[in-house]
A tleap script that builds the chain and sets N, CA, C and O, in Angstrom:
source leaprc.protein.ff14SB
mol = sequence {
  NMET ARG LYS ASN ASP GLY ASN TYR VAL TRP
  VAL GLU ASP THR THR GLN VAL VAL ARG ASP
  GLU HIE ASN ASN ALA ILE HIE PHE LEU GLY
  VAL ILE SER ASP ILE SER SER HIE VAL PHE
  ASN THR LYS GLY LEU ILE LYS VAL THR ALA
  PHE LEU GLU ASN TYR LYS LYS ALA LEU ASN
  GLU SER SER ILE VAL THR LYS SER ASP PRO
  LYS GLY ILE ILE THR TYR VAL ASN LYS ASN
  PHE VAL GLU ILE THR GLY HIE ARG VAL GLU
  ASP LEU ILE GLY LYS PRO HIE SER VAL ASN
  ARG HIE PRO ASP THR PRO LYS GLU CVAL
}
set mol.1.N position { 86.217 79.647 100.357 }
set mol.1.CA position { 86.906 80.466 99.505 }
set mol.1.C position { 87.949 79.947 99.865 }
set mol.1.O position { 88.124 79.480 100.990 }
set mol.2.N position { 88.834 79.959 98.899 }
set mol.2.CA position { 89.946 80.056 98.610 }
set mol.2.C position { 90.871 81.916 99.169 }
set mol.2.O position { 90.135 82.813 98.757 }
set mol.3.N position { 91.414 82.175 99.486 }
set mol.3.CA position { 92.092 83.505 99.671 }
set mol.3.C position { 93.159 83.586 98.267 }
set mol.3.O position { 93.239 82.624 97.502 }
set mol.4.N position { 93.860 84.711 98.076 }
set mol.4.CA position { 95.206 84.988 97.470 }
set mol.4.C position { 96.409 84.626 97.909 }
set mol.4.O position { 97.471 84.602 97.288 }
set mol.5.N position { 96.058 84.192 99.620 }
set mol.5.CA position { 97.875 83.883 99.824 }
set mol.5.C position { 97.441 81.966 99.960 }
set mol.5.O position { 98.315 81.226 100.411 }
set mol.6.N position { 96.621 81.608 99.703 }
set mol.6.CA position { 96.382 80.587 99.371 }
set mol.6.C position { 95.260 79.516 100.989 }
set mol.6.O position { 94.880 78.346 100.925 }
set mol.7.N position { 95.061 80.477 102.148 }
set mol.7.CA position { 94.384 79.807 102.952 }
set mol.7.C position { 92.795 79.900 102.897 }
set mol.7.O position { 92.426 80.878 102.247 }
set mol.8.N position { 91.953 79.266 103.324 }
set mol.8.CA position { 90.238 79.155 102.924 }
set mol.8.C position { 89.972 80.001 104.661 }
set mol.8.O position { 90.423 80.005 105.806 }
set mol.9.N position { 89.073 80.537 103.925 }
set mol.9.CA position { 87.471 81.245 104.948 }
set mol.9.C position { 86.622 80.630 104.302 }
set mol.9.O position { 86.590 80.507 103.077 }
set mol.10.N position { 85.779 80.147 105.186 }
set mol.10.CA position { 83.712 80.500 104.828 }
set mol.10.C position { 83.269 81.703 104.414 }
set mol.10.O position { 83.746 82.726 104.906 }
set mol.11.N position { 82.476 81.742 103.630 }
set mol.11.CA position { 81.700 82.170 103.065 }
set mol.11.C position { 80.178 82.286 102.904 }
set mol.11.O position { 79.586 81.305 102.456 }
set mol.12.N position { 79.350 83.612 103.292 }
set mol.12.CA position { 78.390 83.706 102.733 }
set mol.12.C position { 77.784 83.852 101.774 }
set mol.12.O position { 76.691 83.727 102.328 }
set mol.13.N position { 77.395 84.109 100.211 }
set mol.13.CA position { 77.043 84.618 99.219 }
set mol.13.C position { 76.032 84.392 99.317 }
set mol.13.O position { 75.477 83.298 99.418 }
set mol.14.N position { 75.399 85.994 99.292 }
set mol.14.CA position { 73.698 86.855 99.440 }
set mol.14.C position { 73.697 86.769 97.721 }
set mol.14.O position { 74.790 87.146 97.298 }
set mol.15.N position { 72.707 86.350 96.569 }
set mol.15.CA position { 73.286 87.262 95.131 }
set mol.15.C position { 71.727 87.472 94.653 }
set mol.15.O position { 71.030 86.498 94.938 }
set mol.16.N position { 70.999 88.591 93.955 }
set mol.16.CA position { 70.170 88.698 93.600 }
set mol.16.C position { 70.526 88.515 92.036 }
set mol.16.O position { 71.531 88.640 91.337 }
set mol.17.N position { 69.419 88.219 91.890 }
set mol.17.CA position { 69.214 88.215 89.832 }
set mol.17.C position { 68.404 89.684 89.673 }
set mol.17.O position { 67.420 90.026 90.329 }
set mol.18.N position { 69.116 90.491 88.576 }
set mol.18.CA position { 68.230 91.782 88.380 }
set mol.18.C position { 67.620 91.615 86.302 }
set mol.18.O position { 68.021 91.589 85.139 }
set mol.19.N position { 66.716 91.571 86.977 }
set mol.19.CA position { 66.042 91.124 85.128 }
set mol.19.C position { 65.326 92.677 84.294 }
set mol.19.O position { 65.061 93.861 84.500 }
set mol.20.N position { 65.296 91.843 83.496 }
set mol.20.CA position { 64.872 93.272 82.595 }
set mol.20.C position { 63.458 92.845 82.119 }
set mol.20.O position { 63.196 91.644 82.049 }
set mol.21.N position { 62.464 93.859 81.763 }
set mol.21.CA position { 60.877 93.165 81.410 }
set mol.21.C position { 60.536 92.250 80.731 }
set mol.21.O position { 59.360 91.954 80.516 }
set mol.22.N position { 61.613 91.607 80.249 }
set mol.22.CA position { 61.184 90.265 79.749 }
set mol.22.C position { 62.144 89.141 80.124 }
set mol.22.O position { 62.526 88.264 79.349 }
set mol.23.N position { 62.532 89.288 81.571 }
set mol.23.CA position { 62.700 88.406 82.615 }
set mol.23.C position { 63.929 87.932 82.044 }
set mol.23.O position { 64.466 86.911 82.474 }
set mol.24.N position { 64.360 88.539 81.199 }
set mol.24.CA position { 66.378 88.273 81.032 }
set mol.24.C position { 67.251 88.728 82.228 }
set mol.24.O position { 67.112 89.798 82.820 }
set mol.25.N position { 68.248 87.688 82.526 }
set mol.25.CA position { 68.895 88.501 83.253 }
set mol.25.C position { 69.637 89.164 83.065 }
set mol.25.O position { 70.690 88.667 82.664 }
set mol.26.N position { 69.574 90.787 83.239 }
set mol.26.CA position { 70.786 91.631 82.866 }
set mol.26.C position { 71.925 91.623 83.803 }
set mol.26.O position { 73.021 91.887 83.309 }
set mol.27.N position { 71.859 91.339 85.209 }
set mol.27.CA position { 73.461 91.434 85.806 }
set mol.27.C position { 73.211 90.965 87.535 }
set mol.27.O position { 72.124 90.926 88.111 }
set mol.28.N position { 74.009 90.772 87.877 }
set mol.28.CA position { 73.439 90.127 89.803 }
set mol.28.C position { 74.191 91.107 90.749 }
set mol.28.O position { 75.322 91.540 90.526 }
set mol.29.N position { 73.772 91.269 91.344 }
set mol.29.CA position { 73.572 92.184 93.026 }
set mol.29.C position { 74.198 90.729 93.847 }
set mol.29.O position { 73.660 89.622 93.807 }
set mol.30.N position { 75.668 91.137 94.698 }
set mol.30.CA position { 75.872 89.808 95.767 }
set mol.30.C position { 76.570 90.809 96.421 }
set mol.30.O position { 77.045 91.881 96.046 }
set mol.31.N position { 76.515 90.035 97.830 }
set mol.31.CA position { 77.596 90.437 99.038 }
set mol.31.C position { 78.274 89.286 99.487 }
set mol.31.O position { 77.416 88.425 99.679 }
set mol.32.N position { 79.308 88.887 99.729 }
set mol.32.CA position { 80.323 87.698 100.090 }
set mol.32.C position { 80.555 87.979 101.289 }
set mol.32.O position { 81.504 88.747 101.446 }
set mol.33.N position { 79.805 87.487 102.597 }
set mol.33.CA position { 80.440 87.914 104.080 }
set mol.33.C position { 81.288 86.887 104.184 }
set mol.33.O position { 81.087 85.841 103.566 }
set mol.34.N position { 82.371 87.075 105.007 }
set mol.34.CA position { 83.602 86.283 105.965 }
set mol.34.C position { 82.645 85.730 106.986 }
set mol.34.O position { 82.131 86.646 107.629 }
set mol.35.N position { 82.253 84.581 107.332 }
set mol.35.CA position { 81.431 83.521 108.285 }
set mol.35.C position { 82.350 82.771 108.919 }
set mol.35.O position { 81.823 82.014 109.735 }
set mol.36.N position { 83.724 82.674 108.847 }
set mol.36.CA position { 84.839 82.088 109.550 }
set mol.36.C position { 84.973 81.681 110.892 }
set mol.36.O position { 85.366 80.605 111.343 }
set mol.37.N position { 84.423 83.147 111.710 }
set mol.37.CA position { 84.481 82.939 112.992 }
set mol.37.C position { 83.174 82.242 113.136 }
set mol.37.O position { 83.100 81.052 113.442 }
set mol.38.N position { 82.749 82.558 113.043 }
set mol.38.CA position { 81.266 81.794 113.553 }
set mol.38.C position { 81.058 80.669 112.768 }
set mol.38.O position { 79.915 80.448 112.368 }
set mol.39.N position { 81.791 80.066 112.534 }
set mol.39.CA position { 81.757 78.491 111.868 }
set mol.39.C position { 82.590 78.148 112.833 }
set mol.39.O position { 82.148 77.185 113.459 }
set mol.40.N position { 84.083 78.707 113.396 }
set mol.40.CA position { 84.598 77.913 114.117 }
set mol.40.C position { 84.545 77.406 115.884 }
set mol.40.O position { 85.310 76.683 116.523 }
set mol.41.N position { 83.467 78.045 116.231 }
set mol.41.CA position { 82.353 77.809 117.339 }
set mol.41.C position { 81.565 77.132 117.678 }
set mol.41.O position { 80.686 77.430 116.869 }
set mol.42.N position { 80.927 75.993 118.618 }
set mol.42.CA position { 79.691 74.916 118.206 }
set mol.42.C position { 78.716 75.918 117.792 }
set mol.42.O position { 78.463 75.903 116.588 }
set mol.43.N position { 78.266 76.560 118.317 }
set mol.43.CA position { 76.905 77.285 117.836 }
set mol.43.C position { 76.613 77.537 116.273 }
set mol.43.O position { 75.801 77.146 115.434 }
set mol.44.N position { 77.729 78.410 116.343 }
set mol.44.CA position { 78.066 78.874 114.985 }
set mol.44.C position { 78.030 77.765 113.888 }
set mol.44.O position { 77.365 77.876 112.858 }
set mol.45.N position { 79.017 76.385 114.285 }
set mol.45.CA position { 78.761 75.228 113.221 }
set mol.45.C position { 77.330 74.448 112.897 }
set mol.45.O position { 76.789 73.943 111.913 }
set mol.46.N position { 77.033 74.649 114.318 }
set mol.46.CA position { 75.566 73.834 113.981 }
set mol.46.C position { 74.901 75.397 113.356 }
set mol.46.O position { 74.032 75.120 112.530 }
set mol.47.N position { 75.022 76.549 113.476 }
set mol.47.CA position { 74.222 77.589 112.500 }
set mol.47.C position { 74.204 77.201 110.846 }
set mol.47.O position { 73.288 77.117 110.027 }
set mol.48.N position { 75.582 77.019 110.770 }
set mol.48.CA position { 76.047 77.200 109.610 }
set mol.48.C position { 75.618 75.810 108.882 }
set mol.48.O position { 75.070 75.956 107.789 }
set mol.49.N position { 75.816 74.338 109.402 }
set mol.49.CA position { 75.878 73.032 109.002 }
set mol.49.C position { 74.238 73.289 108.794 }
set mol.49.O position { 73.755 72.928 107.721 }
set mol.50.N position { 73.396 73.888 109.768 }
set mol.50.CA position { 71.818 73.924 109.084 }
set mol.50.C position { 71.396 75.081 107.609 }
set mol.50.O position { 70.482 75.040 106.785 }
set mol.51.N position { 72.376 75.892 107.781 }
set mol.51.CA position { 71.965 76.840 106.865 }
set mol.51.C position { 72.190 76.333 105.193 }
set mol.51.O position { 71.492 76.661 104.233 }
set mol.52.N position { 73.304 75.502 105.201 }
set mol.52.CA position { 73.754 74.810 104.119 }
set mol.52.C position { 72.740 73.503 103.823 }
set mol.52.O position { 72.443 73.094 102.701 }
set mol.53.N position { 72.284 72.952 105.096 }
set mol.53.CA position { 71.552 72.168 104.489 }
set mol.53.C position { 69.952 72.564 103.907 }
set mol.53.O position { 69.408 72.166 102.876 }
set mol.54.N position { 69.375 73.581 105.067 }
set mol.54.CA position { 68.553 74.646 103.788 }
set mol.54.C position { 68.692 74.561 102.452 }
set mol.54.O position { 67.815 74.216 101.660 }
set mol.55.N position { 69.776 74.872 102.210 }
set mol.55.CA position { 70.244 75.678 100.944 }
set mol.55.C position { 70.346 74.478 99.788 }
set mol.55.O position { 69.914 74.546 98.637 }
set mol.56.N position { 71.245 73.031 100.607 }
set mol.56.CA position { 71.046 71.963 99.920 }
set mol.56.C position { 69.629 71.442 99.497 }
set mol.56.O position { 69.516 70.903 98.396 }
set mol.57.N position { 68.509 71.581 100.347 }
set mol.57.CA position { 66.997 71.229 99.822 }
set mol.57.C position { 66.610 72.257 98.995 }
set mol.57.O position { 66.070 71.897 97.949 }
set mol.58.N position { 66.792 73.967 99.257 }
set mol.58.CA position { 66.106 74.640 98.139 }
set mol.58.C position { 66.630 74.463 97.044 }
set mol.58.O position { 65.812 74.229 96.155 }
set mol.59.N position { 67.983 74.485 96.650 }
set mol.59.CA position { 68.633 74.075 95.313 }
set mol.59.C position { 68.042 72.205 94.993 }
set mol.59.O position { 67.545 71.924 93.903 }
set mol.60.N position { 68.136 71.596 95.619 }
set mol.60.CA position { 67.898 70.464 95.207 }
set mol.60.C position { 66.081 70.360 94.386 }
set mol.60.O position { 65.580 69.850 93.384 }
set mol.61.N position { 65.548 71.348 95.782 }
set mol.61.CA position { 64.137 71.420 94.383 }
set mol.61.C position { 64.096 72.146 93.668 }
set mol.61.O position { 64.010 71.319 92.760 }
set mol.62.N position { 64.077 72.969 93.208 }
set mol.62.CA position { 64.187 74.149 92.557 }
set mol.62.C position { 65.499 74.095 91.080 }
set mol.62.O position { 65.367 74.833 90.104 }
set mol.63.N position { 66.665 73.101 91.220 }
set mol.63.CA position { 67.581 73.327 89.920 }
set mol.63.C position { 67.414 72.385 89.494 }
set mol.63.O position { 66.434 71.714 89.817 }
set mol.64.N position { 68.488 71.892 88.424 }
set mol.64.CA position { 69.213 70.270 88.580 }
set mol.64.C position { 70.603 70.496 88.365 }
set mol.64.O position { 71.328 71.312 87.795 }
set mol.65.N position { 70.718 69.130 89.253 }
set mol.65.CA position { 72.161 69.382 89.925 }
set mol.65.C position { 73.211 68.175 89.502 }
set mol.65.O position { 72.646 67.102 89.713 }
set mol.66.N position { 73.835 68.084 89.257 }
set mol.66.CA position { 75.054 67.566 89.119 }
set mol.66.C position { 76.104 67.450 89.787 }
set mol.66.O position { 76.377 68.574 90.209 }
set mol.67.N position { 77.212 66.361 90.284 }
set mol.67.CA position { 78.313 66.617 91.267 }
set mol.67.C position { 79.347 65.743 89.634 }
set mol.67.O position { 78.853 64.934 88.848 }
set mol.68.N position { 80.266 66.088 89.617 }
set mol.68.CA position { 81.130 65.251 89.093 }
set mol.68.C position { 82.787 64.889 89.990 }
set mol.68.O position { 82.958 65.582 90.993 }
set mol.69.N position { 83.876 63.914 89.660 }
set mol.69.CA position { 84.776 64.247 90.402 }
set mol.69.C position { 85.998 65.571 89.380 }
set mol.69.O position { 85.687 66.457 88.583 }
set mol.70.N position { 87.272 65.162 89.860 }
set mol.70.CA position { 87.801 66.388 88.822 }
set mol.70.C position { 88.341 65.784 87.722 }
set mol.70.O position { 89.235 66.398 87.140 }
set mol.71.N position { 87.999 64.725 87.312 }
set mol.71.CA position { 88.191 64.318 86.062 }
set mol.71.C position { 86.470 64.476 84.789 }
set mol.71.O position { 86.210 64.533 83.587 }
set mol.72.N position { 86.130 64.478 85.435 }
set mol.72.CA position { 84.198 65.234 85.440 }
set mol.72.C position { 83.127 63.700 84.613 }
set mol.72.O position { 82.439 63.364 83.650 }
set mol.73.N position { 83.632 63.330 85.728 }
set mol.73.CA position { 82.631 61.688 85.853 }
set mol.73.C position { 81.574 61.928 86.947 }
set mol.73.O position { 81.820 62.660 87.906 }
set mol.74.N position { 80.291 61.247 86.777 }
set mol.74.CA position { 79.400 61.982 87.355 }
set mol.74.C position { 79.184 61.286 88.408 }
set mol.74.O position { 79.403 60.085 88.252 }
set mol.75.N position { 78.759 61.671 89.647 }
set mol.75.CA position { 78.965 60.773 91.139 }
set mol.75.C position { 77.527 61.080 91.685 }
set mol.75.O position { 76.887 60.381 92.470 }
set mol.76.N position { 77.133 62.310 91.088 }
set mol.76.CA position { 75.585 63.113 91.933 }
set mol.76.C position { 74.281 63.158 91.280 }
set mol.76.O position { 73.584 63.130 92.294 }
set mol.77.N position { 73.577 63.201 90.456 }
set mol.77.CA position { 72.820 63.964 89.999 }
set mol.77.C position { 71.181 63.519 91.017 }
set mol.77.O position { 70.691 62.448 91.374 }
set mol.78.N position { 70.800 64.872 91.171 }
set mol.78.CA position { 69.240 64.928 91.510 }
set mol.78.C position { 68.233 64.590 90.552 }
set mol.78.O position { 68.469 64.510 89.347 }
set mol.79.N position { 66.389 64.263 91.405 }
set mol.79.CA position { 65.816 64.322 90.882 }
set mol.79.C position { 64.951 65.164 89.873 }
set mol.79.O position { 63.950 64.825 89.241 }
set mol.80.N position { 65.513 66.158 89.902 }
set mol.80.CA position { 64.779 67.311 88.618 }
set mol.80.C position { 65.453 67.288 87.763 }
set mol.80.O position { 65.171 67.819 86.689 }
set mol.81.N position { 67.357 66.196 88.170 }
set mol.81.CA position { 68.163 66.036 86.596 }
set mol.81.C position { 67.437 64.689 86.013 }
set mol.81.O position { 67.212 64.471 84.823 }
set mol.82.N position { 67.237 64.147 86.713 }
set mol.82.CA position { 66.712 62.603 86.005 }
set mol.82.C position { 65.660 62.895 85.440 }
set mol.82.O position { 65.457 62.420 84.322 }
set mol.83.N position { 64.624 63.817 86.089 }
set mol.83.CA position { 62.683 64.477 85.344 }
set mol.83.C position { 63.331 65.034 84.322 }
set mol.83.O position { 63.324 64.505 83.211 }
set mol.84.N position { 63.887 66.025 84.545 }
set mol.84.CA position { 64.172 66.569 82.682 }
set mol.84.C position { 65.181 65.995 81.653 }
set mol.84.O position { 65.004 66.381 80.498 }
set mol.85.N position { 66.148 65.189 81.861 }
set mol.85.CA position { 66.839 64.517 80.888 }
set mol.85.C position { 66.156 63.449 80.443 }
set mol.85.O position { 66.391 63.127 79.278 }
set mol.86.N position { 65.293 62.743 81.108 }
set mol.86.CA position { 65.027 61.231 81.220 }
set mol.86.C position { 65.721 60.265 80.968 }
set mol.86.O position { 65.589 59.296 80.220 }
set mol.87.N position { 66.841 60.764 81.981 }
set mol.87.CA position { 68.043 59.765 82.208 }
set mol.87.C position { 67.545 58.704 83.481 }
set mol.87.O position { 66.826 59.083 84.406 }
set mol.88.N position { 68.057 57.346 83.341 }
set mol.88.CA position { 68.440 56.924 84.985 }
set mol.88.C position { 68.942 57.361 85.561 }
set mol.88.O position { 69.927 57.787 84.958 }
set mol.89.N position { 68.960 57.644 86.644 }
set mol.89.CA position { 70.175 57.271 87.770 }
set mol.89.C position { 71.485 56.763 87.285 }
set mol.89.O position { 72.546 57.312 86.989 }
set mol.90.N position { 71.074 55.563 87.301 }
set mol.90.CA position { 72.209 54.263 86.720 }
set mol.90.C position { 72.804 54.197 85.519 }
set mol.90.O position { 73.849 53.709 85.089 }
set mol.91.N position { 71.834 54.845 85.043 }
set mol.91.CA position { 72.944 55.557 82.970 }
set mol.91.C position { 73.826 56.852 83.375 }
set mol.91.O position { 74.554 57.308 82.494 }
set mol.92.N position { 73.816 57.441 84.569 }
set mol.92.CA position { 74.518 58.837 84.544 }
set mol.92.C position { 75.810 58.793 85.510 }
set mol.92.O position { 76.878 59.404 85.481 }
set mol.93.N position { 75.173 57.640 86.537 }
set mol.93.CA position { 76.320 57.702 87.298 }
set mol.93.C position { 78.222 56.777 87.114 }
set mol.93.O position { 78.259 55.613 86.714 }
set mol.94.N position { 78.869 57.148 87.288 }
set mol.94.CA position { 79.973 56.764 86.627 }
set mol.94.C position { 80.397 57.128 85.213 }
set mol.94.O position { 81.416 56.646 84.718 }
set mol.95.N position { 79.658 57.929 84.606 }
set mol.95.CA position { 79.829 58.204 83.635 }
set mol.95.C position { 80.029 59.778 82.880 }
set mol.95.O position { 79.052 60.474 83.153 }
set mol.96.N position { 81.161 60.594 81.903 }
set mol.96.CA position { 81.614 61.559 81.994 }
set mol.96.C position { 80.343 62.460 81.474 }
set mol.96.O position { 79.583 62.017 80.613 }
set mol.97.N position { 80.180 63.682 82.025 }
set mol.97.CA position { 79.503 64.623 82.290 }
set mol.97.C position { 79.033 64.781 79.969 }
set mol.97.O position { 77.936 64.640 79.429 }
set mol.98.N position { 80.119 65.033 79.450 }
set mol.98.CA position { 79.665 64.280 78.078 }
set mol.98.C position { 78.534 63.719 77.306 }
set mol.98.O position { 78.069 63.975 76.196 }
set mol.99.N position { 78.154 62.642 78.494 }
set mol.99.CA position { 77.286 61.823 77.662 }
set mol.99.C position { 76.413 62.694 77.481 }
set mol.99.O position { 75.887 62.436 76.398 }
set mol.100.N position { 75.510 64.454 78.367 }
set mol.100.CA position { 74.317 64.936 78.057 }
set mol.100.C position { 75.052 65.875 77.125 }
set mol.100.O position { 75.118 66.980 77.664 }
set mol.101.N position { 75.661 65.864 75.870 }
set mol.101.CA position { 76.556 67.153 75.550 }
set mol.101.C position { 75.488 66.655 74.205 }
set mol.101.O position { 75.201 65.497 73.901 }
set mol.102.N position { 75.101 67.722 73.647 }
set mol.102.CA position { 74.715 67.995 72.185 }
set mol.102.C position { 75.387 67.590 71.007 }
set mol.102.O position { 76.273 68.438 71.109 }
set mol.103.N position { 75.663 67.027 70.049 }
set mol.103.CA position { 75.608 66.266 69.192 }
set mol.103.C position { 76.942 67.559 68.787 }
set mol.103.O position { 78.166 67.664 68.709 }
set mol.104.N position { 75.895 68.223 68.650 }
set mol.104.CA position { 76.742 70.029 67.908 }
set mol.104.C position { 77.892 70.280 68.455 }
set mol.104.O position { 78.936 70.543 67.857 }
set mol.105.N position { 77.663 70.176 70.037 }
set mol.105.CA position { 79.030 70.501 70.564 }
set mol.105.C position { 80.303 70.921 70.566 }
set mol.105.O position { 80.957 69.899 70.360 }
set mol.106.N position { 80.713 71.428 70.629 }
set mol.106.CA position { 82.861 70.248 70.180 }
set mol.106.C position { 82.990 70.150 71.157 }
set mol.106.O position { 82.698 70.925 72.068 }
set mol.107.N position { 83.593 68.891 71.176 }
set mol.107.CA position { 84.500 68.414 72.202 }
set mol.107.C position { 85.582 69.238 73.052 }
set mol.107.O position { 85.842 68.625 74.087 }
set mol.108.N position { 86.127 70.162 72.959 }
set mol.108.CA position { 86.974 70.707 73.764 }
set mol.108.C position { 85.927 71.712 74.827 }
set mol.108.O position { 86.458 72.216 75.817 }
set mol.109.N position { 84.594 71.934 74.586 }
set mol.109.CA position { 83.311 72.515 75.512 }
set mol.109.C position { 82.959 71.496 76.111 }
set mol.109.O position { 82.017 71.539 76.902 }
savepdb mol mol.pdb
quit
């Protein structure tokens, strides 16, 4: 996370979604903890790396994930994204994210 002074800190974000009786998200409860001191020692770095790998695995298995470069060109899509959209990986990588935009969505979006 980038701090106001321009420096960066490592953080752990633990967030829970609060839902109403219809399962609609009504707000989020979260805690952000500065874990920088843990990252900069060997044991902490190993622990954080393992945590991030597990987080990445859980995210990839439960969500659709895409990554793009600063210009919006797709550099990665996970298996769920491919299965849900019906696109092939090779048809997405290197293309702008707008390839997935609904025709009625304004270009500014």
